[in-house]
Phi, psi and omega in degrees: 000135179300150186299322182292331176287324175300314180298316180295319180294321179295322182296326184279350184287151168291168178301315179301317181296322179295321180297316181299316181292321178296323178299311184291328174296320176297316178300316180299318178299320178298312182297313179299318178297318178301314180295324181293316179298317180298316184288326180286342179273005180292124183230188188265354184273159177300322183298324179295319180297320177301319183291325177294324172300317184285349170289346172261010176098011186249027183298133181228002177259220174223151191297306190271053178268112187308315178298325178299315179293325178295316178297330180279353184074026183244149179265107185298331181291342179283349185251107182295335181291350176256014179267109184289351180281344183269151176296155183301315182298326177291320182290321178296318177297317178300317181299311184295318182296335179283346184273151168279167179302317180300323179287323183296313185294340178280001177252005188263359179257175180295335166262109173267117194286346180080171177226094186303326181293342174258001184079014182269115183280169173295148177217133178262115185280333190273109168224162183232140178212056184292315175213045185131167183287135183241151176262021170290135178170191183300121180296134180094336181212055183291135176292324182243127182208162182240148177201201181295331181286311176235095185284342181188174178221160183297126178254104182281169175305154175296159190303320184299327180279319177302321178300325182300342176292333186050044182237100183300319180294328176294316182299318181290320181297320176298319177298322178294322179292316183296316180290330174298313180294325178297316179295318179299318181288327176297319179299332182268007181073025187242008183201160174268197178239354183244121189237122185271068179210151011262172171274117184241029172286142176278139177280083180293319182241130183292353178276352187299133184288339184263018180306323183299336183275346192253166174273015171108203193261353184261121184298324179294318179296315180302312179293323179293317175303309183304312184294325177288315179295319178297317176301320178295321179289316193265325192294132170264122186307129180094348183243010186299330185257025174303129184283324175275096186294337177288348179242004180296124182296154180237136174286301164226166176262133178257166181218125176267124184222164001247120190267115009209167180055041180256112179195027167235121180255304180199097183232112177049045177089353175268116182246165188294335184287331182249353188285135176250108183282108179273105189236134173287146180299327177303313180290326178300311182290316189284323189240303192285327182267336189303312178301323179292319179297318175297321180298320180282310185284320182270322185269343185052041181299149185261006177201151171224135183254127175277160193256175182289321192291165167265155175236116182049043172096344182255131171304133185298327182284352180245012185258105182297333179293313182294317186273293184294309191286316186272299186296313181274320186281297184289319187265341177062058177300135174253081184169212184235160176245129180235162183268154162296155194293126179070023181298321181294321175297321178297319178300320183286303191271325184264318182270337182045047183289122181062011183048044184292155161275158182308320180295325179292318183297310183295327176295318180300308186288328178292317176295330179290339179120011179281118184272325187226133179258116171279094187154197185248352187297316178299314184298319187277332194235344189289322175303313178296324178298323177293313182299322179281359178079018183270345178206156180269150175295332178297332176290324174296314181303316180300316179297318181293324179296319177301321180291314186286331177296319178297317180297323177293323178295332178282351184083010180299331180265323186250352183090162177227083187305329185291344181249002184301326186279349181291140182204204186302325182292344180268000176252133183060035176291159178299325178301318182286321179294321176296323179293325178295321178295312182297319179298320177295318178299316182292332182275334183301133184250128175271114186264332184207141178202105176266063178053037184251312179269147003279152174287151180261111185296340177285335181259327180269097183266328179237142188224122171274123176243113186227163177116161186297337179254014182297326180248033185296143173225285183299326181304324187290342183257001170061214182253178187048040180249148175265223176256119185288164177297317185193173174232140165240108182282171178301315183292327175292321179296313180293331182294343176281349182248332184201169175282123188260132168248113186258129173226135186296317183078323177219145177293330176196189182297325180298329175046057190277351173220158185257020183291338181264000180292317183299316175300325177295318178298320181297317179296320180297327183295336187253349189269151175292334175204156183232133174250123177251117183249106184238188173140208184244181172200193185288354173275354182244317181224121184190172170304133182071016179209101176268164181268159173244354175206175182246023183268155170290141185291148170055229184267015180301316180299319178298316178305311182300309185296316184287323176294315183294333182285337185243354186298142177289318183249186182296148181249126177246124181262133177240125183248120168260120176193171171260301176284166179294152179231136180283093179249033180303328177298324180280324178300323182268353182276117181292343178286340178262107190280333182206152180226130174240139168255126183245010181052219167245101203269015176083185190293336179251025184299320179298320177295318182296318180297314178298321179296324179288315184299321182264009169083007176294330178230132177272114186296144179214017179290157177228141182298126176270003173220155174283137172263112184265158169292155185298335184288351176301327182294340179270354187275330182198153178284154177298333187278358176275115189275333185302137175281325180283156176303145172248094187296329183291338179253354181077018180276132174285170174288172183243150179061171183297342184286334185227354180263128182239022179266190180283144182223166175281303177220140183275161167307137176084004183280143177177134182260174176222167175281356176234183179232144181240145173238150180246148175217129176283117185268324177196152180202140171271118191255359180216152180214111180251128184243123178274133182256146172265180186290348178264356180254119188245151180283147179243143179276152176226160175274132180241156173295152185299130178085354183281154177292136179243118182298153178304321176240093188297325186191162176226143177299137176303316183295343180269353183254151176293333178059041173262351185282148182232158169250121187238138176198160179231140180238132173271126179247119183244132175273104184263007178264199186249000182235143174299149179193165176254139179238133174262117180271109182258131181240128181244154171244128177252107187300164177313126189295335185285341180282132184281150172062025174270160177302153174299313172198163177214140181292131182236353178184157175200151174217141175260130183223136177270129183230117176293157180307128183082351185265178177213154178224146172265127180247118183256134178243129171235104187249132174294126187297320179297317183282334185261328186255359183293156167234164173250119184278177183298345178266007177072025173269137170275115184229155174261115186273146173283164179104190183269115168263126183271122177271120185244123182256126180065217179276037179084017179296321178227140172209150177205150181273148170240117184268122180252133178218158181235150176199153179266000000 
């Protein structure tokens, strides 16, 4: 446009219009200036070339490197944010205060563009490490990627199977292995330092497509997994107990997602972008928020991601109660809050919340406490929102300070010398591949065994391996997976034990025709034993795809029945899935001698399955979700959020905590090749708590005619919570094989109180016991954390009366009497 027309147009603008134009003019100058500084800093050294690369998102050094600043023509001493003697919050404030408004808003998206005049490089915040390093991320500028230099990373089993091990040390060890590979890849310029994992949503409904990403249906298990995996990812050895958590160093940064009440993806036309989760506060506290609270308080996670859905009408990313009041206020997060990708756009276009303009939307979420936008809305509209007076620049400053303190804790500014030596040899190491195999072995669940497993490789010389997952590779690593180091498919694993005759049985998981069933039958007729490997995959259960039934797809059931009817030797059924499958027909079929659930077992899944079938490993996994009969899907809609039964609608309860109907397999179920017996060795059976004049009794609802204690309950927040419930269990292996046993402990609240869970998991320990041996397993449980209930007013209270402690499947139980007095 000619200059005189520009001048005339500017004169005719309103004051607001002039401010908007001036803002964009300032932003343009900042971008041009950045490019000018970057171009003028081009030098002849290798370090300069590296810095040009990190302007494209491949930064692998550290910001405040003196030679780097010298090469940039900048005086590092002039920048207080590079002074390591100052606290992180002071340094972060100095960095932010040096930026113009235009520069600030360009750091608020998942692609932070950097400020070259300050020596601040570009940074890509979005990386994934759900069960190994993934190349999922921003298209065109991924923080984590694979190529000829780093062709792949260790792909561990998907979370649902790893959880089935119920082994806390394993969960943490996997996190440590993943973060070691992340640091190695960062040193090679192939990865970032911030990972938006794990997924800690509870599987409220068994139809949910993202079950494979989660630790299952129990909030305590989900939170325990989250805190251990996060500790494995984040903790720097020797600094775990740093008192100032805002300065605690991080190996990598983890993120617990998707907050909150997110568990509907796409069910019969209801999608996550438009779904409004109508949640009772009781369920919110008891189920949906608890894993996140444990992740923040116990795991000290450095990030929480808000979800797409609304909760009771409010988008989660725009709800100050959820973000400011709970995450930062009640739980005291030491880190940043980020959005699921394009969540602000979803608020605008899909939810049309408040019919906002983009500037209104970014102002709402920024004020609510959202620090980082995975998307472009903050970058494109926040500056204008300030100019229009809809949000304060101070809100931007606060968000940026939260972000930069995390990056400083990661060594992004000062370096992390302890990880400098990590490189290519630390990715896909034998140690990590072996760990992936072991994780799959520990997670595999033995569901049925008619004295058939383990197979004897001396007697079983020929093996028919049939079914759509017999030669599985990509299926085994599920979603949010990168490029694995290698694959061992089931047929490859079994080939190490016997001569394998492989027949597909189905063309794929959909199994839409039965033309391949007959060749599978023929193979089974001639083999010493037959393995049928069936199940689901990402075309059935996945992000953005919920299930509508619990059946095996297509002709898979026919394949199983016809093969088992004609097989010469024993038939072993192996199911790959995340959610439960109604295989009651196979459970009851005497022709099917054994059943294994293998989840999605990672890159070495085939080896792990074969090792279990042939007895190299004695299975000890337990189901982390209930397996329902298919008719459960007819009992209630997926969109009904309450966990407790709704008698007026005829809806049953959800999860093992509230469902009391018939099931295929219960939560926590799993067999072994040996047998264990339990004996209660000692137990503390009563707990009396003296109250002072500031600690008050709370009323509870009781069933009609039931005894009501003088002091029914006390708020958890009003108690010191130093009291413990202590007991010891003797576990004896009375079988002939060494094995591991998971001792699961449940609490059944006083029965007279209405609407309490049937039981709830309060502790577990995995213990190895050799054949004929015994081990003492000691539990010391905090009474507040283990015996609390959430009343109908959403208060966390410790109830008076008898809580029944149930060990295992009710083999042992004993009451703990709680009472209060002044």
